[in-house]
N, C-alpha and C positions, 0 to 999 in steps of 0.2 A: 537666603530665601525665607520669607515669612510663612508661618503655618497657615494653610488655607485649604479649603475644600472647593476649589473652583469647578465650575460646571464642565461637563464633558462635551458641551455643545460648541463646535467650532464654526458655526454659521454655514451657509450654503457654499457649495463648491462649484466653480464655474465650468468644470469639465463635463457635467451632465447636461445633455441637450434638453432643456425644459420645454421647448416648443414641441419636441417629439413626445415627451412625457404626456403633455396635454392632448396631443392628437391620439395617442394610443389609449388614454383614459376614455376618450369618447368612443373609440372603436370597441374597447373592452366592455362598455356598457350595453352594447347590442347583444341580441340573443346569440349570434354566431360567436362574438367575442367571449361571452360568458361561457359558452360550451367549450371553446378552445382552452380557456384558462383552467377550467375544471378538469380537463383531460390530462393535464400534466401536474404531477404531484411530487412532493418531497416528503420524506419520512416513511416509516414502515407501516403499511396497512395492517399487517398481522398484529401489530402492537397498538393499533388504534391511533397512530400518530401521523397518518398521511394527511397532508393539507395541500391545497392548490399552490402552484407557483405564483409569484407576483407578476404583474404585467411587465413586458419587456421595456428595457431602457436602452439609451444610446449615448455614447460619448461623443464629444465634439471632434471634428476631423483633426488629425495630427497626433492624437494621443496613442493610437495603435502602435506607431513606430517607436514611441518612447517605451511602451510596455514590452514590445518585442526585444528591444535592446536590454532593458532591465532584467527580464527573466532569463535571457541568454547569459548575461554576465553573472547573475546570481548562481546559475547552474554551474558555470565554470569555477566560480569561487568555492562553492560547496564541494565540488570534486577535488579541488586543491586541498581543502581541509581534510577530507576523507583520506586522501592519499598520504598526507604528511602526518596525520594524527598518531600513527603507531610509533613513529621514531622521533617526534618533536615533543620534548618534555613540557614546553610552554603550552602546547595545545592540550596535552593530557591533563595538565593542572587546571586549565580553565574549562575545557569541554569534558566534564566528568560524566562517566557512565557507571552506575552501581554494579558491583559484582552480583551474580556471575556474568552479567551481560558485557561488562568491560572486557573480560577474557575472551568472550565470544567475538566481540568486535575486533580485537587484536588478531585473533586467529583467522578471521575472514579475509578474503583477498579482493572482494569487489570494491571498486572505487567509482563506478559510474552511477550518477543520479539519473535514472531513466525517466522518472515521473515526478514532477514537482508542482506544488501549488504555492503561490505567494499570496499572502493576505496583506493588503495595503490600505493605509488611511491617507488619502490625498489631502494635502495641506493648502491653506490659502496662498502660500508663497509659491505654489507650483511644485513643491517636492512631493515625491511618492514616499510615504512613510512605511517602511517594511516592518510589519508587526510579527509575522511568523513565516517560517519555511516549512512546508508540509511535504516531506519526502516519503510518502507512504502510498496508500491507495485512496487518495482524496475523493470524497463523494462530491456530487454536484456537477462535475465537468461534463459528464455525459448527458444527464437529464436536462441541463440547460441547453446543450447543443441540439437535442431533439426538439426542444421547445422553440428555439430560434428558427429552426427549419420549418416547424409547423406554422409559426406565425407569419413567416415571410410571404406566402401567397396572399393572405388576407390583407396585410399591410400594404403590399404592392398594389393590390386592386383598389385600395383607397388613395393611391397616388403618393405614397411615402417611398422615398428613395432610400434604399438600404445599402450599407457597405457590403463588400464581398464576404462570402461565408467563411467561417473558421473551420478547421479540419474536423472538429467534434460535431459539426452540424450534419455530417454524413451518417446515414442510418447504421452503417456497419462499422463505424469508427472504433467502437470499443473492442471489436474483434480484430480489426485489421492492424491497428498499431501494436497490439499485444503479440499477434502472430509474427509480424515483421520484426519486432524486437527480439522475440524468442529465437527466430531463425538466425538472426544476425549473431546473437550471443552464443548459440549452441550448435549452429550449423545444420539444424534440422527443423523443418517447419512442422509445428504440432498438428496432430490429428485428434488428440485428446488433451483437454485442459481441465484441471481441477480448480474449482473456486473454493478457496479455503477461508473459513471464518469460524470463530468459536460458536458453539451451539447457541449461546445466549445473544450473539450478535444478530442484527437485523438483516433478514434476507434481502431487503430492498437495496442494500448497499452493493450487492453484486448482481442484481437482477438484470441491469442493462448490459452487463458483460455476458451473461447467459444468452440474451437476445442477439447480441452482436456476433458472438462466436458461432452460435447455431445457424445464423443467417449465412455464414461462410462455410457451412458444412462440417464444423468441428464438433466432436462429441464433448459434452460438458458433464462433469461430475461435481456434485456438491458434497463437501466434507468438512468436518471439524479437523484442524491440523493435528489434534491428539490421536486421530485414527491412523495416522501414517505409521508404517513399520519399516524396518531396515532389511533389505534383501541381502542375499549372499555376497553380492559385489559391493555392498555398502550404500547402494542407492535406495531411494524411497519406494515403498510399495503401498498401494491403497486397495484394501479388500482383495489382496492376493495378486494384484496387477501392478506391473512396473509403472511408476509415475515419473515423468521427466519435466513436465511444464505445469505451472500453476499461476493463478492470480491470488495474492494473499491480502486479505482484509483483516489484519490482526492488529488492533490498537497496541501501542507500546505498553500500556498498563497491563493488558492481557498477556503480552509476551513476557513481562516480568513476573506476573502472578502465576502463570501456568508453566514457567520455565522447566520445572522438574518433570512435566508430562510431555514435553515437546522434543525430547532427545532425538528421535529419528528425523523429524522435520528439520531441526536446527543443524544436525550433522549433514544431512543431504544438501541443504542450501549452502552451508559453509564450504563443503567440498565440491560444490557446483554440479552435483549429480541431479539436483532439482533446481530448475530455473524459476525464480519469482522476480517480479519487478523490484528494483533497487537493492536486491540482495539483503545482506545483514549489516555490514559495516556502514554502508551508505544510509541505510534506514536508521540505525541507532544514533548516528551522528547528524545526518541531514534533517532528521525529524525531531532532533533534540533542541529544546528552546535555547540552550546555552551556545549553540552555534552562532547566534546573533551577537553574543559577547565577543566572539572572534571577528566577525564581520565589522563590528562597530569600532573595535580598538585599533588605532593607527599603528600600534606596536607590532601588529601582525601583517603590515603592508607587504613585507618581503615575500610572503607566501603567494602573492597574487600578481597577475598581469596588471601593470600600472593603469592601463586604460580601464579595465574592469573595476579596479579599486577606486579610481576617481569617480566612476559612475555610481557605484553601489554604496560606498562607505558613507557619503552624505545622506543617503536615503534611509539608513538604519538609525533610528533614534538611539541616543546614548544608552548602552546596554552593557552590563557587567555581571560576572558571577559574584553574588553578594558576599559569599564566604571569603572572597579574596579582597574585598574592599577594606580600606583602613578604618580605624575607629571614628575619626571625624566624619568620614563619608557615610558610614552606617548611621551615626547619630543624626546627620542631616536628613537622611532618607526617612528615619523614624519620625523626625519632627515635621517634615514637609510632605505629608501624605498626598497632598493635592497635585504633586508633580511626578508621581511614580506609580508603576505597576509591578507586581510580583508574579512570576510564573514558575510553576513546578516544572522541572526540565522535561519529564516524560509524560506530562499531562496531555489530555486530549479532550475534544468536545466541550471546551470551555471550562472544564474542571481543573482546579489547581491554579486559577487565575484570581488575583486579588487586586482590584482596581482602587487605588488610593482615594481618589475623589469621591468614591461611592461607599467608603468604609469609615466607620466611626473611629475615634482616636484609640480607644482601648483595643478594639479588634485589630487595628493596623499595627499597634505595638506588638501584639502577640504574633501577627503574621510576619513581621520583620524579624523577630527572634527566631521563629521556626525557619524562615528562609535563609537566615544567616547560618544557622546550625546545619541545614541540609544542603546548602549551596544552590539556591534557586537563582533564576535570572531576575535581575532588577533592571527595569527599563524606564526611560523617560516617558511620562504620560503624554500622549498626543491627543488633542481634542478631535472627536469624530465629527465630520461634516454632517450637515442636515440636508435631507432630501425633501424638496417640496413637490407637490403634485397630487396629494390626496384630494378626493372629491369634496371633503369638508374643509380643505385648506390646511390640514394638519401637516406636520413634518415628522421625520423619523431620522435617527442616526443611520449612517450607512458606511460601508466600506467598498472596496473593489478587490476581487480575487481573480487571479489569472492562473491558468494551468499550462504546463509545458511538458512535452515529451522530447527528450534529448536536447533540451534547451530551446525548442521551437514552440512558440505560442500556439496552443490548440483550442483553448476555450476560455471563457470569462463569465463572471456573474457578479451581481451586487447583492450583498446581504443588508437587510434593513431591520430595524427594531427599536424598541423603546429602552432596552437594556444596553448598557455600554459594551457588554460581551455579546457581540453579534455572531452567535453560533447557532447553526440550524438545530443542533441537539438540544438547545435551550429554548429561546423564544424567537430567534431570528427568522425572517422571511427571505426567500430566495427569488431573485429576478434574473431572467436571461438578459445578457448584455451584448448589444451590437457594437463593434469597434470600427 
């Protein structure tokens, strides 16, 4: 490959219904449309970062079934990785977790990926490019569901035919799926749920869960996970009260940095005295960027159902643990920055991502050296498609994100922006997506 800095622009993608986009743009310009758009926001108002969602988009018919199959297969494959990781030396070599989190993952016994978001870059040849698996408490799934539901009556009144709703469009979805899941996993339906986030985290990330749970009559407690203590039986207590169920919004970087202060929380989740979505091992592995090195590498095909592997493996761009690449491969990556992206394994919110085409040669060389030493993910760079439809004829990069609970598609959105890193925590915008 020659050294280049090719553009990240992959042209427009035929999967977005552009006629629908134009119709919604006209409706969004009305007073009613503007008021509706401004009533749904993303970001934390307390930090001065709340901004309106973008206008709804719609995919062309037939793509919903593809996305349902892809996210279901990805969920099963991630669960296979989580199950095998403890005893498979190949996996532990590629999918590394820093100590002391590695020992924590090995001691945990959870293998189910309850909640998953896939970030996808659709390609001109029809492939879905899987960029990230987010097995955490991914934001956006609920807020776009409520926005889809709110826009539906207005769009229908204007004669626009919409596909059937997604589960997250129901007003109480955030409470209902969590309660159903907790009851299934623990045998007890919660009457109290703690919403756990570090103090410095944005409250907006869990506000929709507070609304959904309270609508179902559940008592909600807000807490920093460092507040938890261990009771006489080894379970978690919060402010002197036994705590059995929680929704955790704790970024992996916080889990790593605060590890020494999270002993009671971590012990309770590890021993299953405290239920949280995705547990610990599934979280540390399924939310780790290096899991894509496993899904991409055909040498791990024996871990997976053949049908799932045939569907997912071609959708994952070439991805490897850079520390395990041979010398010629590392030198090629250092030379051909236009073809690669580097990702810190436990990074989040767009941090720890170095996009080769957007990086100068000296900075790229430094990034490759660091990524090689620390074992980052290196991934083939995929061009991001462009979305047309701005009132001034402008275009923006975009991706497609889908969320699943127990492998079932529940919500979807599109992120847009002028930065190649389409992250809401940076400069990306969020659009509700009808499928």
